[in-house]
N, C-alpha and C positions, 0 to 999 in steps of 0.2 A: 535270659541270655546274659552272660557277663562279658563286659568288654574292658579290657584294661586300656579330499576331495577336489573336491575340485570346485572352484568358484563358478557360480552360474551368472555372475555379474549383477549389475543393478537393474537390468531390464527384464521384463516379463518374457520377452522372446527367447532369451538365452536360458532362462529358468525352465522353459518348456522342453529344452533339449537335454536336461540333466540325465534322464534315463532312457532317452530314445535310442542311444547308441547300443544299449544293452540288447535290444532286439537284433541288431546286426550281429553282435557277438554270438547270441544264442543260435542264430541261423547258420553262421559260418563255421564256428568252432565247436561242433557238437561232441567231438571226441575228447575235448580237454577235460581235465579234472575240475571239480567245483572251485577249488581255491585258485587254480590257474585261470579259470574262466573269469573269476571275479577280478583278478589282477589285470587281465587283458581289458576288461570293461573300463577300468580306470585309465589305462593307457590310451584307449580309444577316446574317452571323453576329453582327455587332455589335448588330443589332436583335433577333435572335431567340435568342441563346444561352440566355437564361433561360426559354425556352418549354417546354411540356410535351408537344408533339406527338410521337408515336413514329414519326418518319420513318425511312426506310431510308437508310443512309449510302452515299456514293459518293465515292471518293477523287479528288483533283484530277488524277491521271494519266489517268483515264477522261474527264474533262472536256476536258483539253488535247488528247488524242488524237482527240476528236470522236466517240467510239464512241456508238452509240445503245443505250440501255437500255430494256427494257420497263418501263412504269410499274408500281410495286408496288401492291398492293391498297389500302394506306393512302393512296397518292397519289390513286387514282381516287375515294376517298371525300371528298376535299376539295371544298368548295363553291365556286361561282363567285366569291362576294364575297371569300373568303379568297385565292383565286388572284390576283384583281385587286390586292388589297392587297399581296401578296408581290411581284408584278410591279413595282408602283410603288416599293417599297423597293429592289428589285434594280436598277432603272434609274436612279432619282433619289437613292437613299440614298448618303450621302457621309460617311465616318467621318473623324475628325481624326487626323492623324499622331501626335499626342501619345499618344492612347489606344493606338494600335498599337505605337508605340515603347516604351511603358511595359512591354511584355512582355519587352523586352531587359534581363534582370536575371540576375546570377550566381546559381546555385543552382536556377534554374527549368529544367524539362526539356522536350525535344521528342522526337518520334518520327521518327527519321531515315528510316524505311521509308515513311512516308506520302507524302513528296514526294521520294523519292530520284531524283536526276537533274533535279529542278525547283526546287531550293532557291533559285536566283537569282530566282525569282518572289516569294519571301517574305523574302529577305534582300538588301538592296541592296549588291551586290558588283560589279556591272557597270552600264554606263550604261543608264538607263531614262528614258522621256519622260513617265511618268505622274505622279500626285500625289506630293507630298513625304512620303515615309516612309523609314525606315531598316530597320525590322524589323517584320514582321507575321506571323511564324510563331506559331501557337498554342503557348503554354507553360503549364506547370502547376507550382505550388509543391510541391516535394518535401521541403524542409527548413523547419521552422517558424521557425528563427532565422537564416536565410541573410543577411538584411539587416544583422544585427549584425556579421557577419564579412566584409562586402564592403568591400574596400580600394579607395579611389578617390584615387590620388595627386593632390595639388594642383598646379595649374598654376604655372608660374614667376611670381614677382612682377615688378614693373616693372623693378627694378634687376637682376634675374637673367635677364630675358627675352632669348632668343636672337633673332638675325635671322630664323631659320626654325626652328620647333619641329617637327622631323620627321626624315625619313630620305631619302637619295638613294642609289640603287644600280642596278647593271646586272647582268643575268644572261645568260650565254652558253648557248644551248640548241641542241643538235645536231639536234633534230627537233621536230615540232609537239607531240608528247607532252610533251617536256621544257618547251616553252613554256607549255602549259596548266598543267603542274605548277608552274612558276615563278610564274605569276600567282596561284595559290592556295597559295603556299608557307606563308603564315601562318595557314592554316585547318587544323584537325586534329580528327578524331573518333577517340577511343580505339577500337582494334581494327580500324579501317578503314585498310588499307594505301594506298589511293589516294583520299584525301579529295576531290580535285577532281571525281571522278566523281559525287559527291552533288550537284554543281551543274551539270555539263556533259553527263551521259549522254544527255540529251534534245536536245542541240544538233545541228543539221544543220551541214554544212560552211559553208554561207552564214551561218548564225547565229554560228558560231565566228569566221569571218573578220570579220564586222561588229563583234562585241564586242571583237576585238583591234585593229580599225582598219586592217586590211589587205585587199587584194584576194583573193578566194577562189582565184584561180589560183595563188597563192603558197603554198597549203597542200598541199605535195607533199614527197615523200621527198628530192628533190634539193636542197632548200633548208634553210638553217640560219638561226637567229634570235638577235637580241639584244634583250632587254626592258629598257628604261630606265624607271625609275619614281621619282617624287618624291611622298612621302607626308607629309601634314600631320596630325599627331595632335591630337585634341581631347579626347576623354574616354577614360579607362581604368577598368576595374573588374576585380577578381579576388577569389576566395574565399581567405581567409587560413587556413582550417581544412580538414582533410580530412573526407570524409563520415562516417568512423567516429567523429569527435568532434562531430558535429552531430545534432540531434534531428530525426527523420523525422516528417512529418505523420501523424497518427493513422490516417486513412483509407488512406494509402499503406502504413503499417506493417502494417495488417490484411491487405492483399493480399500483402505479403511473407511474412507468417506462413502464408498458404495455399499458397505455392509448395512443390511436392514434387519432390525430386530424382528425375530420370528422366522427369518429366512435361513434355514439350516444349510442349504446348498451354497449360499453366499459365503458362509463361514468356512465350509469345507474347500471351496475354490480358493479362498484366501490362503488357507493352510497349504494347499497343493502348490501354490505359487511362491509363498514366502516362508513356509515352515510353521511349526507349532510352538517351538521354544527357542530361546536364545541363550548363549553361553554367558552365565553370570560370573563364574570363576572356574579355575582349573589348577591342578598341580601336576607336573610331569617329573619323571625321574625313573627309578626302577626299584624293584623289590624282590626279596627272597621270601618264599613262604613254604610251609610244610603242614600237612594234615596228619594228625594222630587219631587212630580209630580205637574206641574202647567199647567194652561191654557196658551195659547200663549200670551194673553194680560197681564196677571199677571207676567208671566215669563219675558217679555220684560221690564216691569216696574221695577222689582227688578234688572234685569241685568243692565239696564241703570243707576239706582241709585248707585249700588255698583261700577260700572265701573267709574262713574264720581267722586264719593266721596271717594272710597276706603273703604274696610271693616274695617280698623282701625279707620276711622272717623264716623262710624255708631254706634249709641248707642246700648247698649245691649237690651233695650226695643224695639227699632225699628227692630233690627235683629230678635228677637224672634217673633215679629209680622209677619214679612215676611215669616218665616218658621214655621208658625202655621196653624192649620186647617182653619183659617179665610182667609188665602191667598192661601195656598196650596190645590190643588185638592185632593191630597192623600199623606199621610205620610208613607213611607216604614218602615219596621222593621229595627232595628239596628242589623246588621249581623256581625259575626266574620269570617274572611277569612278562618281560620282553621276549623270552625264548632265547636269549643269548647263550649259545652253547659253551663258549669259553668260560663264562662266569659259572654256568651250571656244572661244568666239569671240575672247576676249581672248588666249588662248594661241596660236591660229593666226595672229594678227596680230603679237603682240609677240615670240613665241619663234621667230624666224627667223634662220638663219645665212646668211652670204654666202661664196661660194667662187667665185673668178674672176668671171664675169659673172652668175651665177645666185644666187638666194636660195631657201631651202627651209626647211620647218618642222623644228625640232630641239629636243628637250627638253634637250639638252646645253647649250643657250644659258644655262640657269640656273646651270650649274656655276661657282661662284666669283663670281657676280654678286650682291652683297648687295642692290642696288636691286631687282632682279627677285624675289629670294627674299623680301625684305621685303614686296613687293606681294602675292606669292602666300601669304604667311603670313596675310594678312587675307582674301584672296579664297576660299581653300579652307576652307569652313566644315564644320560637323558634319552631313554629308549621306550618309555611306556607312559600311559596316563594313569595316575594314581588316585586322583580326585577330580570330580567335576560336578558343578551345580548348574542345572538348567532351569530357567524361569520361563513361565508362560508368556507368549507374545501379547496376551491380554493387557499387560502393563504398558504396552505402547499405544493403546487405544485411549484417547483422552476423554471421549464421550462416555459418561457413566453407564447409560443404558446399553450402548453397544458393547462396552467392556464386559458388563454382566452377562449379556447374551453370548458373547464369544466364550467366556469362562464356562457357561452352562453347557454349550455344545461340546467344547473340548473335554470337559469333565465326563460327560456322558459317553463319548466315544472312547476315551481312555479306559473307563471302567469296562466297557464292552470288550475291548481288545484284551484287557487283563484277564477277564473271566473266560474268554474263548481261546486263548493261546497258552 
């Protein structure tokens, strides 16, 4: 391959309520669509996180799959007035994007197992048409002084400002697996060999094709792909210290002290309470991307040509020819990572190439065009996650033996999930 939530607070009690409200949503709003159901879940959690009701938890995977669960005893004990109130909150409750996005902070942790395969529902990494949010995955404070060591590089001043503050690249992908891998290239979870699976394991072929902007008939072994992407970076943040040099929250440290080497259940309970990984760094902004589909012979011809000559030495005419309907089997839509329809409409109209008598959409139109790049520099706002690095919470464990045991259990379970989903 060539490459050019909602906070659960610091206490265990509130952590236990993270997904309990999902059971309420599942029982009350059975007729809602999956995406609406998920949004209502987050509205509910924002209203009820501080509650005391001992509800039984139900993970989002069961909600999305539509499985029916028998109502627990506690559920059947709820009165009519309580149920009506919860239903109103579920249907009409609407949380602000700011509160949800405030969970996106370096040093905070998530449990990757809770929504493995469904992370695109809580992290905006692919186009969505619902409310404006970037990150709504429940996170927990692990380090008491994380904010002190969060580096946020300042944006360029007026005199130093570039025409386009971002990155343009294309990746040659021999198959659909490499294409998905290329799209999630800048997302990593320590100890997870195939991080894209944390987002895509639940996707059907139709969903995969829609998110990539291509026809589902072109997701086949006999096709090859080129991913072209233009990313506009807005905000960056990263931890400047390693976990070993940071102070762990007292409640978390108490649970770490209770971990016993050889006790798998103890590690899993810790992960359920405090998560498996913490956010080491992230980049937000927005991006345009387009997938070009080729036959294997055409693909190899173009790949060899660009590899030997370099894209800088290829004339604009020749490049347009390679990425035109005369060479490509299929030209995907120009997509916006955030799903912003205004930007998408602008791109489909303005980013068009001409070849002989025909015109077609092409993201390559932006290459070297300072006018278009300057316009996109303003159009692409802070609406999606472009990069994220997640580190294992093993780093927060000071005891070498316990840390090694935690890493072993986490690694084994991650490999199990990767191979079975």
